[in-house]
C-alpha positions as CSV (number, residue, x, y, z in Angstrom):
1,X,295.6,-150.4,-111.3
2,X,298.1,-148.3,-109.3
3,X,296.7,-146.7,-105.9
4,X,297.5,-143.0,-105.9
5,X,298.7,-142.2,-101.7
6,X,297.8,-138.6,-101.5
7,X,296.9,-136.8,-97.8
8,X,295.4,-133.8,-99.2
9,X,294.9,-132.8,-103.1
10,X,295.3,-128.8,-104.0
11,X,295.7,-127.6,-107.5
12,X,298.9,-126.4,-108.2
13,X,298.0,-123.0,-110.8
14,X,295.4,-120.4,-110.6
15,X,293.1,-122.3,-112.6
16,X,291.6,-124.5,-110.2
17,X,291.5,-127.8,-112.0
18,X,293.0,-130.8,-110.5
19,X,294.4,-133.9,-112.9
20,X,294.4,-137.6,-111.7
21,X,296.8,-139.6,-113.7
22,X,295.8,-142.1,-116.0
23,X,294.8,-145.6,-115.0
24,X,294.3,-143.8,-110.7
25,X,290.6,-143.2,-109.7
26,X,289.3,-141.5,-106.3
27,X,287.8,-143.3,-104.2
28,X,285.6,-142.2,-101.3
29,X,284.6,-144.8,-98.8
30,X,283.0,-143.2,-96.3
31,X,279.6,-141.9,-96.7
32,X,280.2,-137.8,-97.7
33,X,283.7,-138.9,-98.9
34,X,283.1,-137.5,-102.1
35,X,280.9,-134.2,-102.7
36,X,278.5,-134.2,-105.3
37,X,277.1,-130.8,-105.9
38,X,273.8,-130.0,-106.2
39,X,271.9,-131.1,-109.2
40,X,274.8,-133.8,-109.9
41,X,273.2,-136.5,-111.3
42,X,274.9,-139.8,-108.9
43,X,273.3,-142.3,-110.5
44,X,270.6,-143.1,-113.2
45,X,268.6,-146.7,-113.1
46,X,266.6,-147.4,-116.8
47,X,263.7,-150.3,-117.0
48,X,262.8,-151.2,-120.5
49,X,259.7,-152.9,-121.1
50,X,258.1,-154.6,-124.0
51,X,255.1,-156.8,-122.0
52,X,252.0,-156.5,-124.3
53,X,248.9,-156.4,-121.6
54,X,245.6,-155.9,-120.3
55,X,245.1,-155.1,-116.9
56,X,242.0,-154.7,-115.4
57,X,241.3,-152.1,-112.7
58,X,238.0,-151.5,-110.4
59,X,235.4,-148.9,-110.6
60,X,235.3,-144.9,-109.6
61,X,236.1,-144.9,-105.9
62,X,237.7,-148.5,-105.9
63,X,241.4,-148.9,-105.4
64,X,243.0,-149.0,-108.9
65,X,245.8,-151.9,-110.2
66,X,249.3,-151.3,-110.2
67,X,251.2,-151.9,-113.3
68,X,253.8,-154.4,-111.8
69,X,255.7,-154.6,-114.9
70,X,257.0,-150.4,-114.5
71,X,257.9,-151.5,-110.8
72,X,261.1,-149.6,-110.4
73,X,263.5,-150.2,-107.7
74,X,266.6,-147.2,-106.5
75,X,268.6,-146.9,-103.5
76,X,269.8,-143.6,-103.1
77,X,273.4,-143.0,-101.8
78,X,272.7,-140.1,-99.4
79,X,269.0,-139.3,-97.7
80,X,269.3,-135.6,-98.7
81,X,269.2,-136.7,-102.6
82,X,266.2,-135.7,-105.1
83,X,264.7,-138.7,-106.8
84,X,263.5,-137.7,-110.3
85,X,261.3,-140.3,-112.0
86,X,260.1,-140.2,-115.8
87,X,258.3,-142.4,-117.2
88,X,257.9,-142.6,-121.2
89,X,254.5,-145.1,-121.4
90,X,252.5,-146.8,-124.8
91,X,249.0,-147.2,-123.9
92,X,245.9,-147.4,-124.5
93,X,242.9,-146.9,-122.1
94,X,240.0,-145.1,-121.9
95,X,239.8,-141.8,-120.4
96,X,238.4,-140.6,-117.4
97,X,241.4,-142.5,-115.5
98,X,244.5,-141.5,-113.8
99,X,247.6,-143.1,-113.3
100,X,248.9,-142.4,-109.1
101,X,252.6,-142.8,-108.8
102,X,253.8,-144.9,-105.3
103,X,256.9,-144.9,-103.5
104,X,256.4,-148.4,-102.1
105,X,253.4,-148.2,-101.0
106,X,253.2,-144.7,-100.2
107,X,251.0,-142.7,-102.4
108,X,253.0,-139.6,-103.7
109,X,251.8,-136.5,-106.2
110,X,248.5,-136.7,-105.2
111,X,247.0,-132.9,-105.7
112,X,247.1,-131.6,-101.9
113,X,244.1,-130.0,-103.1
114,X,242.2,-132.8,-103.9
115,X,242.8,-136.2,-102.6
116,X,239.6,-138.0,-104.1
117,X,239.6,-140.9,-106.7
118,X,239.6,-138.8,-109.5
119,X,243.5,-137.1,-108.4
120,X,246.0,-138.8,-109.5
121,X,249.9,-137.8,-110.1
122,X,249.8,-137.5,-114.0
123,X,245.9,-137.7,-116.0
124,X,245.7,-140.3,-119.0
125,X,245.0,-138.4,-122.6
126,X,241.6,-138.4,-124.2
127,X,241.3,-141.3,-126.5
128,X,238.0,-141.3,-128.6
129,X,238.5,-144.1,-130.8
130,X,240.0,-146.8,-128.4
131,X,240.5,-149.6,-130.7
132,X,243.1,-149.8,-132.5
133,X,246.0,-146.8,-131.8
134,X,247.9,-146.5,-128.4
135,X,249.6,-143.1,-127.6
136,X,252.9,-142.9,-126.4
137,X,252.8,-140.5,-123.3
138,X,255.7,-138.6,-121.0
139,X,255.7,-138.0,-117.6
140,X,258.2,-137.4,-115.0
141,X,257.6,-136.6,-110.9
142,X,260.8,-135.4,-108.6
143,X,260.6,-136.9,-105.5
144,X,262.4,-136.2,-102.0
145,X,262.1,-139.4,-100.6
146,X,264.5,-138.3,-97.2
147,X,265.8,-141.9,-97.0
148,X,268.5,-143.9,-98.3
149,X,267.6,-147.6,-98.6
150,X,265.8,-150.2,-101.1
151,X,262.6,-147.5,-103.0
152,X,260.8,-149.0,-105.3
153,X,258.6,-146.7,-107.4
154,X,255.3,-148.3,-108.9
155,X,252.4,-147.0,-111.0
156,X,249.0,-147.4,-110.5
157,X,245.9,-147.1,-113.3
158,X,242.8,-145.9,-111.3
159,X,239.0,-145.1,-112.2
160,X,238.2,-141.3,-112.2
161,X,234.8,-141.9,-113.6
162,X,232.2,-144.6,-113.0
163,X,233.3,-147.5,-114.7
164,X,235.8,-150.5,-114.5
165,X,238.0,-150.4,-117.0
166,X,240.7,-152.2,-118.7
167,X,244.2,-150.7,-119.6
168,X,246.6,-151.6,-122.5
169,X,250.1,-151.2,-122.0
170,X,252.6,-151.1,-125.2
171,X,249.3,-151.9,-127.6
172,X,245.9,-150.8,-128.8
173,X,242.9,-152.2,-127.3
174,X,241.7,-154.9,-130.1
175,X,245.3,-155.6,-131.1
176,X,245.9,-159.3,-131.9
177,X,249.5,-158.3,-134.2
178,X,247.6,-157.2,-137.4
179,X,249.0,-154.3,-139.0
180,X,247.5,-150.7,-138.3
181,X,247.2,-151.6,-134.9
182,X,250.7,-150.3,-133.3
183,X,252.9,-151.9,-130.8
184,X,255.4,-150.0,-129.1
185,X,258.0,-150.3,-125.8
186,X,257.5,-148.2,-122.3
187,X,260.5,-146.8,-120.3
188,X,261.2,-145.8,-117.0
189,X,264.2,-143.9,-115.9
190,X,265.0,-143.0,-112.5
191,X,267.6,-140.3,-111.2
192,X,269.4,-139.8,-107.6
193,X,270.1,-136.1,-107.9
194,X,272.3,-134.2,-105.5
195,X,270.3,-132.3,-103.3
């Protein structure tokens, strides 16, 4: 690949369009040398999880359990960036549970007006069946970490009621691999968005 050496780039017409010749590219070697307008996606991290698991978590008032299979890391290129976390989860769990989103060891997205054990980032759906049919739900959260170091986003399942319970990822409660007991996948997408 040939390198185009220029001291500055400007458009020749009133259109404002700059054309880079075929087989050439612009490479910014210093922080801030390439500007991304606000709202532009800078990078995307994708994770697919096919594991089928049953994860126990403690009773109300206790710390929940991390769903470690969903841990997803990103290193923002800029400390000013926003980080968009999208989770499409297939699961079955007794109602009265919440999901809590963490950035490394810091819980984020907890309701600022209520930090009790029943407060989470997202609430699970009501499931009167708890046997043969899991649910697929999509959740999202926009974070402003103010950092450009490696970050790991983690999801915790936590009791919002009185009992300890079990969370079933990508399967139903009574699934042992038979028909009518659906199985699916879970996915995480993390995007760095220019501020």
